[in-house]
VEXGUDO-84058 format. One line per field, with one value per residue: residue number from 1; y, z, x of N, C-alpha, C, O, CB in turn. Coordinates in steps of 0.05 Angstrom, whole numbers, plus 5000, padded with zeros to 4 digits. Glycine has a CB too. Example, Ala and Ser with C-alpha at 12.3 -4.5 7.8 and 13.67 -1.06 7.14 Angstrom:
% VEXGUDO-84058
num	1,2
n.v	4886,4955
n.w	5156,5142
n.u	5264,5257
ca.v	4910,4979
ca.w	5156,5143
ca.u	5246,5273
c.v	4934,5001
c.w	5156,5157
c.u	5264,5258
o.v	4934,5023
o.w	5169,5161
o.u	5285,5268
cb.v	4911,4988
cb.w	5181,5114
cb.u	5226,5282
***
This chain:
% VEXGUDO-84058
num	1,2,3,4,5,6,7,8,9,10,11,12,13,14,15,16,17,18,19,20,21,22,23,24,25,26,27,28,29,30,31,32,33,34,35,36,37,38,39,40,41,42,43,44,45,46,47,48,49,50,51,52,53,54,55,56,57,58,59,60,61,62,63,64,65,66,67,68,69,70,71,72,73,74,75,76,77,78,79,80,81,82,83,84,85,86,87,88,89,90,91,92,93,94,95,96,97,98,99,100,101,102,103,104,105,106,107,108,109,110,111,112,113,114,115,116,117,118,119,120,121
n.v	4719,4773,4843,4898,4965,5008,5064,5119,5168,5238,5282,5298,5257,5242,5208,5163,5145,5128,5132,5109,5081,5018,4986,4987,4995,5025,5042,5046,5054,5040,5051,5033,5057,5017,4945,4913,4870,4858,4869,4861,4805,4807,4762,4720,4742,4735,4750,4784,4811,4856,4920,4942,4957,4966,4959,4971,4952,4972,4986,5039,5053,5095,5108,5108,5166,5197,5245,5258,5298,5312,5298,5230,5199,5165,5128,5067,5024,4972,4923,4890,4872,4874,4893,4896,4891,4838,4796,4815,4812,4780,4773,4716,4718,4762,4760,4758,4811,4840,4820,4840,4895,4899,4883,4925,4970,4957,4957,5010,5042,5025,5045,5082,5145,5164,5210,5231,5244,5277,5250,5285,5308
n.w	4778,4774,4763,4793,4782,4831,4863,4907,4928,4929,4985,5051,5100,5153,5214,5194,5147,5080,5008,4940,4877,4843,4789,4748,4789,4849,4917,4989,5053,5123,5157,5208,5254,5279,5284,5294,5330,5303,5251,5180,5165,5129,5108,5098,5090,5130,5190,5238,5269,5235,5199,5175,5185,5159,5094,5028,4963,4901,4844,4807,4772,4727,4711,4644,4610,4566,4546,4536,4558,4607,4678,4705,4729,4772,4811,4812,4857,4856,4897,4908,4946,5016,5078,5147,5202,5194,5136,5095,5042,4994,4934,4899,4850,4853,4893,4889,4872,4916,4956,4938,4943,4999,5017,4995,5022,5075,5073,5055,5097,5141,5141,5173,5182,5195,5227,5202,5219,5226,5247,5282,5312
n.u	5181,5138,5153,5130,5111,5118,5092,5095,5051,5063,5065,5041,5017,4971,4986,5016,4992,4997,4995,4988,5007,5007,5028,4972,4937,4910,4930,4926,4954,4967,5023,5066,5117,5147,5147,5085,5039,4992,5002,5017,5054,5112,5137,5101,5051,5013,4976,5013,5070,5088,5095,5052,4986,4940,4916,4897,4883,4862,4819,4789,4730,4696,4628,4605,4584,4536,4555,4620,4651,4632,4638,4639,4579,4579,4627,4657,4688,4733,4756,4816,4851,4846,4862,4852,4876,4868,4858,4805,4794,4832,4852,4869,4895,4928,4965,5021,5033,5013,5047,5097,5087,5079,5130,5161,5139,5152,5209,5219,5198,5226,5276,5326,5351,5417,5455,5514,5582,5645,5709,5731,5690
ca.v	4738,4799,4866,4918,4993,5018,5093,5131,5195,5259,5294,5290,5244,5240,5182,5141,5137,5134,5121,5109,5063,4995,4980,5004,4995,5044,5030,5062,5037,5052,5040,5041,5060,4992,4922,4909,4842,4854,4878,4841,4793,4808,4737,4702,4757,4728,4770,4781,4822,4873,4948,4951,4947,4972,4960,4966,4954,4975,5001,5054,5056,5114,5100,5124,5184,5203,5268,5250,5321,5315,5277,5207,5203,5149,5114,5041,5015,4943,4918,4865,4864,4892,4883,4912,4872,4811,4798,4813,4805,4777,4759,4698,4726,4786,4755,4767,4840,4849,4813,4859,4920,4897,4883,4951,4988,4949,4966,5039,5055,5015,5059,5103,5163,5168,5234,5225,5266,5271,5239,5307,5317
ca.w	4793,4760,4777,4791,4785,4855,4867,4931,4923,4944,5004,5079,5110,5182,5229,5180,5123,5054,4986,4915,4856,4837,4763,4743,4813,4870,4943,5012,5075,5148,5163,5234,5257,5287,5280,5313,5328,5284,5224,5159,5165,5102,5098,5090,5088,5152,5212,5259,5267,5211,5203,5160,5198,5141,5066,5009,4935,4887,4819,4806,4745,4726,4691,4620,4605,4538,4539,4547,4571,4635,4695,4708,4750,4795,4809,4826,4867,4857,4916,4902,4971,5037,5104,5171,5224,5182,5108,5087,5014,4982,4909,4895,4826,4858,4917,4882,4872,4944,4970,4930,4955,5028,5020,4988,5044,5098,5069,5053,5122,5163,5139,5192,5175,5216,5221,5201,5228,5222,5270,5301,5328
ca.u	5165,5133,5163,5109,5119,5105,5096,5083,5042,5075,5047,5043,4992,4971,4986,5028,4978,5009,4980,5002,4997,5024,5018,4949,4920,4916,4931,4932,4964,4976,5049,5076,5146,5158,5130,5063,5031,4970,5011,5021,5080,5121,5147,5080,5026,4995,4975,5033,5096,5094,5091,5028,4962,4917,4925,4876,4891,4837,4816,4764,4719,4673,4607,4605,4561,4532,4573,4646,4663,4622,4649,4621,4558,4587,4652,4656,4714,4736,4778,4831,4863,4837,4872,4847,4884,4866,4849,4777,4796,4859,4848,4892,4910,4944,4981,5049,5034,5010,5072,5118,5080,5084,5159,5170,5132,5168,5236,5220,5193,5243,5301,5332,5373,5436,5471,5543,5600,5673,5723,5738,5667
c.v	4764,4822,4889,4946,5005,5047,5101,5160,5215,5270,5284,5279,5241,5211,5159,5131,5146,5122,5124,5091,5040,4984,4998,5002,5018,5030,5052,5043,5053,5037,5051,5042,5034,4970,4921,4881,4837,4865,4855,4831,4793,4781,4719,4715,4750,4751,4764,4792,4835,4902,4958,4939,4952,4974,4954,4971,4952,4988,5016,5057,5075,5104,5119,5141,5189,5226,5263,5274,5326,5292,5254,5212,5187,5135,5089,5033,4985,4938,4890,4854,4884,4879,4904,4893,4843,4816,4795,4802,4802,4759,4742,4705,4749,4783,4764,4797,4851,4843,4833,4886,4920,4898,4911,4971,4982,4960,4997,5052,5044,5029,5080,5120,5167,5191,5227,5249,5258,5260,5260,5316,5302
c.w	4777,4777,4772,4796,4808,4858,4892,4923,4940,4964,5032,5087,5140,5191,5212,5156,5099,5032,4961,4895,4853,4811,4757,4765,4831,4897,4964,5035,5100,5157,5189,5235,5264,5282,5302,5309,5310,5256,5205,5160,5136,5090,5086,5086,5109,5172,5232,5252,5240,5217,5192,5174,5181,5112,5048,4981,4919,4860,4820,4777,4746,4705,4667,4618,4575,4529,4552,4561,4599,4652,4698,4731,4775,4790,4825,4833,4870,4875,4910,4927,4992,5064,5126,5194,5216,5153,5106,5059,5007,4957,4903,4870,4830,4883,4912,4883,4900,4960,4963,4942,4985,5033,5015,5012,5069,5096,5070,5081,5146,5162,5160,5182,5199,5208,5223,5210,5223,5248,5291,5318,5353
c.u	5162,5145,5143,5121,5104,5113,5082,5076,5057,5055,5051,5016,4994,4973,4997,5014,4994,4992,4996,4990,5017,5012,4995,4928,4928,4917,4934,4938,4969,5001,5059,5106,5160,5138,5109,5052,5008,4977,5014,5050,5090,5132,5125,5052,5005,4995,4997,5060,5103,5088,5065,5003,4937,4929,4901,4887,4866,4840,4790,4756,4696,4653,4609,4580,4559,4551,4600,4660,4653,4634,4629,4602,4565,4613,4649,4685,4714,4760,4790,4845,4854,4845,4866,4852,4881,4855,4819,4776,4825,4855,4873,4908,4929,4961,5010,5052,5032,5035,5094,5112,5086,5115,5170,5164,5148,5196,5237,5216,5208,5271,5303,5355,5391,5453,5500,5559,5628,5685,5728,5714,5664
o.v	4775,4820,4898,4949,5012,5055,5092,5175,5209,5268,5262,5291,5238,5192,5136,5111,5168,5104,5138,5085,5042,4974,5023,5007,5029,5008,5075,5021,5077,5013,5075,5030,5029,4975,4928,4870,4815,4869,4832,4847,4780,4778,4705,4702,4757,4768,4741,4785,4827,4908,4980,4915,4943,4988,4935,4992,4934,4999,5006,5062,5073,5092,5143,5132,5187,5225,5264,5269,5342,5271,5257,5226,5194,5130,5088,5036,4973,4947,4870,4830,4908,4857,4927,4881,4825,4837,4774,4784,4820,4735,4753,4698,4754,4804,4776,4807,4869,4860,4842,4900,4940,4912,4920,4986,5000,4971,5008,5072,5051,5025,5095,5109,5174,5193,5218,5272,5235,5262,5254,5331,5307
o.w	4767,4802,4749,4813,4806,4857,4898,4913,4963,4960,5036,5081,5151,5178,5217,5144,5097,5037,4960,4896,4860,4810,4759,4760,4829,4900,4958,5036,5099,5163,5193,5218,5255,5277,5325,5288,5301,5240,5213,5157,5119,5066,5067,5080,5107,5172,5241,5231,5226,5238,5199,5174,5187,5107,5053,4976,4922,4853,4832,4759,4763,4684,4670,4624,4561,4506,4577,4574,4614,4642,4694,4750,4797,4767,4848,4817,4884,4869,4908,4929,4988,5071,5124,5205,5230,5147,5114,5052,5013,4959,4901,4868,4813,4892,4930,4893,4908,4976,4981,4950,4995,5050,5031,5020,5083,5115,5083,5087,5169,5180,5166,5175,5220,5187,5244,5209,5215,5269,5315,5337,5369
o.u	5182,5146,5140,5138,5081,5136,5060,5093,5063,5031,5062,4995,5016,4964,4988,5021,5004,4976,5016,4966,5041,4990,4997,4904,4950,4906,4942,4929,4973,5000,5061,5120,5183,5114,5114,5055,5004,4959,5013,5069,5078,5134,5130,5033,4982,5013,5000,5072,5121,5076,5056,5000,4915,4948,4886,4899,4850,4861,4770,4773,4679,4661,4613,4558,4579,4561,4602,4681,4665,4640,4605,4608,4557,4620,4640,4703,4698,4783,4775,4851,4856,4835,4875,4833,4891,4845,4808,4760,4842,4856,4895,4931,4946,4972,5022,5072,5046,5044,5108,5131,5097,5124,5187,5182,5156,5207,5254,5230,5203,5287,5284,5376,5381,5464,5510,5550,5635,5672,5729,5719,5645
cb.v	4743,4803,4874,4912,5009,5002,5109,5130,5198,5282,5290,5315,5216,5252,5176,5119,5149,5122,5135,5102,5077,4973,4950,4995,4968,5067,5011,5081,5022,5049,5045,5021,5081,4992,4896,4931,4832,4867,4894,4852,4764,4828,4722,4679,4754,4701,4770,4752,4800,4863,4964,4943,4960,4999,4939,4985,4930,4990,4981,5082,5028,5142,5101,5106,5211,5210,5295,5240,5346,5313,5288,5181,5195,5129,5132,5019,5029,4930,4919,4870,4862,4897,4876,4925,4878,4792,4777,4840,4826,4764,4779,4670,4734,4810,4726,4756,4852,4835,4784,4861,4926,4871,4863,4962,4987,4918,4956,5049,5054,4985,5072,5090,5190,5142,5257,5216,5272,5297,5226,5330,5315
cb.w	4821,4755,4767,4810,4759,4881,4842,4955,4927,4926,4996,5097,5096,5193,5238,5198,5122,5053,4982,4920,4829,4860,4762,4716,4828,4870,4945,5019,5067,5170,5140,5256,5278,5316,5279,5310,5355,5295,5226,5130,5177,5099,5121,5109,5061,5165,5226,5265,5272,5187,5190,5130,5225,5148,5061,5015,4927,4904,4794,4819,4734,4718,4704,4595,4622,4532,4548,4525,4554,4635,4723,4714,4740,4803,4820,4808,4895,4829,4945,4880,4969,5036,5103,5171,5249,5198,5091,5089,4996,5003,4886,4894,4804,4861,4925,4855,4854,4957,4963,4899,4950,5040,5000,4962,5049,5101,5042,5034,5128,5161,5111,5221,5163,5221,5240,5174,5258,5213,5262,5285,5311
cb.u	5176,5103,5191,5086,5115,5115,5086,5102,5012,5086,5018,5051,4988,4945,4958,5032,4950,5039,4952,5031,4993,5024,5010,4936,4923,4895,4955,4908,4990,4953,5070,5066,5153,5168,5146,5040,5024,4945,5037,5015,5080,5143,5161,5078,5014,5003,4947,5037,5116,5077,5114,5029,4958,4902,4948,4851,4912,4817,4817,4767,4710,4683,4579,4608,4564,4503,4561,4664,4658,4591,4656,4638,4531,4564,4676,4643,4721,4739,4767,4851,4895,4806,4902,4818,4868,4847,4863,4763,4782,4880,4841,4882,4890,4926,4981,5057,5011,4986,5081,5119,5050,5072,5172,5156,5102,5169,5248,5198,5163,5246,5304,5338,5363,5453,5463,5552,5595,5689,5749,5748,5642
***
């Protein structure tokens, strides 16, 4: 199994939205505090019992301009995986990467910090 470099962008996002990169792709997701019935199941990537109800994995390409110092006139977004309560797109060549990303997000956002104390408290 390939090991992809998953990064979460810094910053605060509203309502559980997070974004980042995985390898040379970008992603954004809606991650809930607890499992929901229309979330991505981390075991098989099917709909059901997961924390992630929205996930998009994509690449963006800018059109080349004659002057390389000017910004591109348009940006094209190629989507490799798109989940909104069900899969619209799941490119079979990237299932391993998506599975690793879902596993990572499930683990990262299921952690609960417990305040420790001494015996005397």
